[in-house]
Each structure stands twice: as structure tokens, then as C-alpha cells.
C-alpha positions as CSV (number, residue, x, y, z in Angstrom):
1,X,35.6,119.3,72.0
2,X,33.7,120.6,75.0
3,X,30.6,119.1,76.4
4,X,27.7,119.8,74.0
5,X,25.4,122.7,74.9
6,X,22.0,122.0,73.4
7,X,19.4,124.8,73.0
8,X,15.8,124.0,72.0
9,X,14.0,126.3,69.5
10,X,10.2,126.2,69.9
11,X,8.6,126.8,66.5
12,X,5.0,127.3,65.6
13,X,3.4,127.5,62.1
14,X,1.5,130.7,61.5
15,X,-0.9,129.9,58.7
16,X,-2.1,133.5,58.3
17,X,1.5,134.7,57.7
18,X,2.7,131.5,56.1
19,X,5.9,131.4,58.3
20,X,7.4,129.5,61.1
21,X,7.8,131.6,64.2
22,X,10.5,130.4,66.5
23,X,12.2,131.4,69.7
24,X,14.8,130.2,72.2
25,X,14.8,132.0,75.6
26,X,18.2,130.5,76.5
27,X,20.0,132.3,73.7
28,X,17.8,134.7,73.7
29,X,16.7,134.8,70.0
30,X,13.5,134.9,68.0
31,X,12.8,134.9,64.2
32,X,10.3,134.1,61.5
33,X,11.0,132.2,58.3
34,X,8.9,130.4,55.6
35,X,10.7,127.1,56.2
36,X,12.2,125.3,59.2
37,X,15.6,125.2,57.5
38,X,15.6,129.0,57.1
39,X,14.4,129.5,60.7
40,X,17.3,127.3,61.9
41,X,19.7,129.3,59.7
42,X,18.5,132.6,61.2
43,X,18.5,131.5,64.8
44,X,21.8,129.7,64.4
45,X,23.5,132.9,63.2
46,X,21.9,134.8,66.2
47,X,23.0,132.1,68.6
48,X,26.6,132.4,67.5
49,X,26.5,136.2,67.7
50,X,24.9,136.2,71.1
51,X,26.8,133.3,72.7
52,X,29.8,135.3,74.0
53,X,27.5,137.8,75.8
54,X,25.0,135.3,77.2
55,X,27.1,132.3,77.8
56,X,30.7,133.4,78.2
57,X,33.4,130.8,78.0
58,X,31.2,128.4,75.9
59,X,33.0,127.1,72.8
60,X,30.9,127.8,69.7
61,X,31.9,124.4,68.4
62,X,30.0,122.8,71.3
63,X,26.7,124.6,70.5
64,X,23.9,122.5,69.1
65,X,20.3,123.6,68.2
66,X,17.2,121.4,68.1
67,X,13.8,122.4,66.9
68,X,10.5,121.5,68.4
69,X,7.9,122.3,65.8
70,X,4.1,122.5,66.2
71,X,1.7,122.6,63.3
72,X,-1.9,121.7,63.1
73,X,-2.6,118.4,61.3
74,X,-4.1,118.7,57.9
75,X,-6.2,116.1,56.1
76,X,-4.5,114.4,53.2
77,X,-5.5,115.6,49.7
78,X,-6.7,112.7,47.6
């Protein structure tokens, strides 16, 4: 296996639309989804499709994605 290539997806919760909005400039890719898992699925598929054009020679098996998610703290419901 090649040296891992890690891309960070920046995700922000959009309360008005009830979706996570995420992007990764290194791929480049952007998507929206109702859950972080679905967002990761969407951007993962995009990353694998775009990898040959944007990062030629990189083995798809060495591609890893990490999510940095930002959401406003909400008080606990009693």
C-alpha cells in the first residue's frame, strides 16, 4: 500500500435546511446531506471519481477522508 493521502472535509450544520454542508478544496468536492455518514458517502464517491484528474498517480487504496464538523451546541432536553 502507498503512503496514505488524507483529505479533510470541512462540514457545517445548516439548521435552516437540516443538512450538513461539506467541502474539500483538495479534491475538489462539495455536497450536502442530512447526516454526516451520507455526506461522507457522497464526498467519498466524488473523491474517487475526481482522483485521477486532480491527483494523477495516487493509488485510490491510499485515499483516506476525515471530517471536521462544526455545529452549534444545544442545551440538553430534560
